[in-house]
C-alpha positions as CSV (number, residue, x, y, z in Angstrom):
1,M,-6.5,-2.0,-28.5
2,R,-2.9,-2.7,-27.3
3,Y,0.1,-0.5,-27.9
4,R,3.7,-1.2,-27.9
5,V,6.3,1.4,-26.9
6,R,10.0,1.3,-28.0
7,T,12.4,3.0,-25.8
8,P,16.2,2.8,-26.0
9,E,16.3,0.3,-23.2
10,G,13.6,-2.1,-25.0
11,E,10.0,-2.4,-25.7
12,L,6.9,-2.4,-23.3
13,E,3.4,-3.5,-24.3
14,Y,0.3,-1.7,-22.9
15,P,-3.2,-3.1,-23.0
16,S,-4.6,0.3,-24.1
17,L,-4.0,3.9,-25.0
18,R,-5.0,5.1,-21.6
19,E,-2.3,3.1,-20.0
20,V,0.3,4.7,-22.4
21,E,-1.2,8.1,-21.5
22,Q,-0.6,7.5,-17.8
23,A,3.0,6.2,-18.4
24,Y,3.6,9.4,-20.6
25,A,2.2,11.8,-17.9
26,A,4.2,10.1,-15.2
27,G,7.4,10.3,-17.3
28,L,8.1,6.7,-18.0
29,V,7.4,7.2,-21.7
30,A,9.5,10.2,-23.1
31,P,8.4,12.2,-26.3
32,E,11.3,10.5,-28.4
33,D,10.0,6.9,-27.7
34,E,8.1,5.4,-30.5
35,V,4.5,4.1,-30.0
36,L,3.0,1.5,-32.4
37,E,-0.8,0.6,-32.5
38,E,-1.8,-3.0,-32.7
39,G,-2.1,-4.0,-36.1
40,G,-0.3,-0.9,-37.1
41,T,3.1,-0.8,-39.2
42,L,4.1,3.0,-38.7
43,W,6.1,3.7,-35.4
44,R,5.2,7.3,-34.2
45,K,7.2,9.5,-31.8
46,A,5.2,9.7,-28.4
47,G,5.5,13.4,-28.5
48,S,3.8,13.7,-31.9
49,L,0.6,12.0,-30.6
50,P,-2.0,14.7,-29.6
51,T,-3.5,12.4,-27.0
52,L,-0.3,12.1,-25.2
53,A,0.5,15.6,-25.3
54,Q,-2.8,16.7,-23.6
55,A,-2.4,13.9,-21.1
56,Q,1.0,15.6,-20.1
57,R,-0.6,18.9,-20.0
58,R,-3.4,17.7,-17.8
59,H,-0.9,16.1,-15.4
60,R,1.2,19.1,-15.2
61,G,-1.5,21.4,-14.3
62,A,-2.6,19.0,-11.5
63,R,0.8,19.5,-9.8
64,P,1.0,22.3,-7.1
65,S,3.3,25.2,-7.8
66,S,6.4,26.1,-5.9
67,A,4.6,29.1,-4.4
68,S,1.7,27.1,-3.2
69,Q,4.0,24.6,-1.8
70,G,5.8,27.5,0.1
71,L,2.5,28.7,1.3
72,I,1.6,25.3,2.6
73,I,5.2,25.2,4.5
74,L,4.4,28.8,5.9
75,I,1.0,27.6,7.2
76,A,2.6,24.6,8.7
77,A,5.0,26.8,10.5
78,V,2.0,29.0,11.9
79,L,0.1,25.8,12.9
80,G,3.2,24.5,14.7
81,V,3.7,27.6,16.9
82,F,-0.2,27.5,17.6
83,A,0.2,23.6,18.7
84,L,3.3,24.6,20.8
85,L,1.1,27.4,22.5
86,L,-1.5,24.8,23.1
87,V,0.9,22.2,24.9
88,R,2.3,24.8,27.0
89,S,-1.1,26.1,28.1
90,G,-2.2,22.6,29.2
91,R,-4.2,21.7,26.0
92,G,-1.9,18.9,24.8
93,V,-4.4,16.8,23.1
94,F,-5.6,19.7,20.7
95,G,-1.8,20.5,20.1
96,L,-1.2,16.8,19.1
97,L,-3.9,16.7,16.6
98,I,-2.7,20.0,15.0
99,A,0.8,18.3,15.3
100,I,-0.6,15.2,13.2
101,A,-2.2,17.7,10.6
102,I,1.2,19.5,10.1
103,A,3.0,16.2,9.5
104,S,0.7,14.8,7.1
105,L,0.9,18.5,5.1
106,L,4.8,18.2,5.2
107,F,4.6,14.7,3.9
108,R,2.5,15.7,1.0
109,V,4.9,18.7,0.2
110,T,7.9,16.5,0.5
111,A,6.3,13.7,-1.7
112,H,5.7,16.4,-4.6
113,A,9.1,17.9,-4.1
114,F,10.8,14.3,-4.4
115,R,8.5,13.6,-7.7
116,R,9.4,17.1,-9.3
117,K,13.1,16.3,-8.8
118,R,13.3,13.2,-11.1
């Protein structure tokens, strides 16, 4: 069943409630925006729909907290020192592998922090 979402910028149409849930959890649909089910006549605030409120709570629970991101950064720093020690001792290949792992960890932390600021 299709759904229409009315925002101050205009209207969007979603093929199902699942897509509306995903957009709501991602912040693309605000609680003040209005939702209309196909064939319906009553526009309802997105924040008043229990399905959307639950989707936002599930999505919020999946995000790492600031404390866990701080722990990841601390682990990356310790691993960085270890990688430097490996390179200095002549085991540069292992140091390089650890450096790649550190880069992926820090990329993840940066991506989450960027999303949180929006």
